[in-house]
C-alpha positions in Angstrom: -65.9 139.4 -11.5 -63.8 141.7 -13.7 -63.6 145.2 -15.3 -66.7 146.9 -16.7 -67.5 150.3 -18.2 -70.6 152.4 -17.4 -71.9 155.9 -17.0 -73.3 157.2 -13.8 -74.3 160.1 -11.6 -72.7 160.4 -8.2 -75.4 160.4 -5.5 -73.3 160.6 -2.3 -69.9 159.9 -0.9 -68.5 159.0 2.5 -65.0 158.9 3.8 -63.1 155.7 4.1 -59.8 155.6 5.9 -57.4 158.5 5.5 -57.6 159.1 1.8 -60.3 157.0 0.2 -64.0 157.4 -0.3 -67.0 155.2 -0.9 -68.9 156.6 -3.8 -72.6 155.7 -4.4 -73.7 156.1 -8.0 -76.8 155.4 -10.1 -75.5 154.0 -13.4 -77.0 153.4 -16.8 -76.4 149.7 -17.0 -75.8 148.4 -13.5 -78.3 150.1 -11.3 -77.1 151.6 -8.0 -73.4 150.9 -7.5 -71.2 151.4 -4.4 -67.5 151.7 -5.2 -64.3 152.6 -3.5 -62.3 155.5 -5.0 -58.8 155.0 -3.7 -56.7 158.0 -2.8 -59.4 160.4 -4.0 -58.9 162.7 -1.0 -55.2 163.2 -1.7 -54.1 166.5 -3.3 -52.6 164.7 -6.2 -55.5 162.3 -6.8 -56.0 161.4 -10.4 -59.7 161.6 -9.9 -59.6 165.2 -8.8 -63.2 166.6 -8.3 -64.8 164.2 -10.7 -66.4 162.0 -8.1 -68.5 164.6 -6.2 -72.3 164.5 -5.8 -74.1 165.6 -9.0 -71.0 164.7 -11.2 -72.0 162.8 -14.4 -69.1 160.5 -15.2 -67.9 157.8 -17.5 -66.4 155.0 -15.4 -64.1 152.0 -15.5 -64.7 149.8 -12.5 -63.5 146.5 -11.1 -66.4 144.4 -9.7 -65.9 143.3 -6.1 -67.9 141.1 -3.7 -69.4 144.0 -1.8 -67.8 147.2 -3.1 -66.5 147.8 -6.6 -63.3 149.8 -7.2 -63.1 152.8 -9.4 -60.1 152.5 -11.7 -60.9 155.3 -14.1 -63.3 158.3 -14.1 -63.8 160.8 -16.8 -66.2 163.8 -16.4 -69.1 164.0 -18.8 -70.6 167.0 -16.9 -69.7 168.7 -13.6 -73.0 170.7 -13.6 -70.9 173.7 -12.5 -74.0 176.1 -12.6 -75.7 173.9 -10.0 -72.6 173.7 -7.7 -72.2 177.5 -7.8 -75.7 178.2 -6.7 -76.7 177.2 -3.1 -80.4 177.0 -3.9 -79.7 174.7 -6.9 -77.4 172.6 -4.8 -80.3 172.0 -2.3 -82.7 171.1 -5.0 -80.2 168.8 -6.7 -79.5 167.1 -3.3 -83.2 166.4 -2.9 -83.3 164.6 -6.2 -80.1 162.7 -5.5 -81.5 161.5 -2.2 -84.8 160.4 -3.7 -83.0 158.4 -6.4 -80.6 156.9 -3.8 -83.7 155.7 -1.9 -85.5 154.5 -5.0 -82.7 152.7 -6.9 -81.8 149.1 -6.2 -78.2 147.9 -6.1 -77.3 145.9 -9.2 -80.8 146.3 -10.6 -80.5 148.3 -13.9 -83.0 151.0 -14.6 -81.9 153.0 -17.6 -85.1 155.2 -17.3 -84.2 156.2 -13.8 -80.7 157.1 -14.8 -82.0 159.1 -17.8 -84.5 160.9 -15.7 -81.9 162.1 -13.2 -79.5 163.2 -15.9 -82.3 165.1 -17.6 -83.4 166.7 -14.4 -79.9 167.9 -13.5 -79.6 169.4 -17.0 -82.9 171.1 -16.6 -81.9 172.4 -13.2 -78.6 173.7 -14.7 -80.6 175.5 -17.4 -83.3 177.0 -15.1 -84.1 176.9 -11.4 -87.8 176.2 -12.1 -90.0 176.1 -8.9 -91.7 172.8 -9.9 -88.7 170.9 -11.1 -88.1 168.9 -7.9 -91.8 168.1 -7.2 -92.3 167.2 -10.9 -89.3 164.8 -10.6 -90.8 163.3 -7.5 -94.1 162.7 -9.3 -92.3 161.1 -12.3 -90.4 158.8 -9.9 -93.7 157.6 -8.4 -95.1 157.0 -11.9 -91.9 155.1 -12.8 -92.4 152.8 -9.8 -96.1 152.2 -10.8 -97.5 154.5 -8.1 -98.7 157.4 -10.3 -101.2 159.5 -8.3 -104.9 159.0 -9.3 -106.1 162.3 -10.7 -108.7 161.4 -13.3 -111.4 160.8 -10.7 -112.0 160.2 -7.0 -109.4 157.7 -5.8 -112.0 156.3 -3.4 -115.4 156.1 -5.1 -114.4 156.8 -8.8 -116.6 159.8 -9.4 -115.2 162.2 -12.0 -115.1 165.2 -9.8 -114.8 167.9 -8.6 -111.7 166.8 -6.7 -111.0 168.7 -3.6 -108.6 166.7 -1.4 -105.7 164.4 -1.7 -105.2 161.2 0.4 -101.8 159.5 0.6 -103.2 156.1 1.6 -105.7 156.1 -1.3 -102.9 157.4 -3.6 -104.9 160.2 -5.2 -107.4 163.0 -5.3 -110.9 162.7 -3.6 -114.3 164.2 -4.3 -116.2 166.2 -1.6 -118.1 163.2 -0.4 -114.9 161.2 0.3 -112.7 164.1 1.2 -110.0 163.6 3.8 -106.4 164.6 3.9 -105.0 167.9 2.7 -107.3 170.1 0.5 -106.2 170.6 -3.0 -107.2 173.2 -5.7 -108.2 172.5 -9.3 -105.1 174.4 -10.4 -102.8 172.1 -8.5 -104.6 169.0 -9.9 -104.2 170.4 -13.4 -100.5 171.0 -12.8 -99.9 167.5 -11.6 -101.9 166.2 -14.6 -99.7 168.1 -17.0 -96.5 166.8 -15.3 -97.6 163.2 -15.7 -99.3 163.5 -19.1 -96.5 165.1 -21.3 -96.9 168.7 -20.4 -93.8 169.0 -18.2 -92.1 171.7 -20.3 -95.0 174.1 -19.8 -95.2 173.3 -16.1 -91.6 174.2 -15.6 -92.4 177.8 -16.8 -95.1 178.2 -14.1 -94.3 181.1 -11.7 -94.4 180.6 -7.9 -97.9 180.7 -6.6 -100.4 178.9 -4.3 -100.9 176.0 -6.8 -97.2 175.4 -7.2 -96.8 175.4 -3.4 -99.6 172.8 -3.2 -98.0 170.6 -5.8 -94.6 170.9 -4.0 -96.0 169.7 -0.7 -98.2 166.9 -2.2 -95.5 165.5 -4.4 -93.0 165.4 -1.4 -95.5 163.8 0.9 -96.5 161.3 -1.7 -92.9 160.2 -2.3 -92.1 160.1 1.4 -95.2 158.0 2.0 -94.1 155.6 -0.7 -90.5 155.4 0.7 -91.8 155.2 4.3 -89.3 157.7 5.4 -88.6 161.5 5.4 -86.2 163.0 2.9 -83.5 164.8 4.9 -82.7 167.1 2.1 -86.3 168.3 1.9 -86.1 169.4 5.5 -83.2 171.6 4.4 -85.2 172.9 1.5 -88.0 173.9 3.9 
């Protein structure tokens, strides 16, 4: 046990006692960390608004048995554009909740941390319709559960693909079709998200295909997590 430095994004906070908070963060080098920020709810707190959800911070923490203690926090980015836009707040909250459910305590995942920081920066720059579903698909791929889109997830035929089954984890041909129907355009969008074409996908306008991808990506992630995402209900 002792002091350590790291960078992290605040995922959520809960009140503790009269003036403290327990802060949950995903960090660059220590995975998910839960830490006490003492006196943070006091008017003269030295942490100010640095430890709020979405905040990207540089931290000095003292490692404890169950909860660490925040001894220093410097803001790297408040993502003020997100905080001042209710729709962006809702989208950011969905990504924070997904990471909170996916990240493991004390299990470093630099890629997961980088993905979240990158997604928040992208959301700050543009409120793209497919940003959150694309983030969900990337999370699944990071966990080794990338949806099967190159052929039928059941029989292996190359296509056409007309449905999507959560249990099989991918798209299905007409002979194997079950689950929600899916269009060629939606399959193409998901392909592009997962195969390096994310920048172009984020420029896609709202339409039927983007709505399909949004629903499928959310259902696929919830199926993997085996729970509903509360923040997605708010989005709906």
